[in-house]
Steps between C-alpha positions, in 0.01 A plus 500: 500500500532317168669166455819633339860426600656820630850408377443339159157630398362150441118491499212274402478353149186393313455161339249225439364201686483222242258216562531147364257600225733795418252760627685813602405737780702796621703472821766698682852389594597695814862575579649295785535782757622501859494786751845508662703728727859581406773675697702753302830558683600808292188686611481321839128423469251224427272513194201284418467410133257291298738297281468210260682177582733553202594842644563329833747267328673803346523659847662185637745500210589871462401653834213732590694824436592407142146385415343817645747712301401317177129545583549874553690527170216316320236722662326241718595660833492866597830668580 
């Protein structure tokens, strides 16, 4: 499976390594992803999601149900 956050859609970005002599070579900035299990009380089941740490902070702030609803509205999760 690709390294993409299932709730926010964050994925790898491309940039440059810059040496002291200002030589530039391509590099990849991966998203900070964590595989985590969440309990959804409305559906009475556990789900495992690959989420970014910023999405994890949103889950702690808003709750898993609200964040999953937003992700479904934005098209990141299947209904």
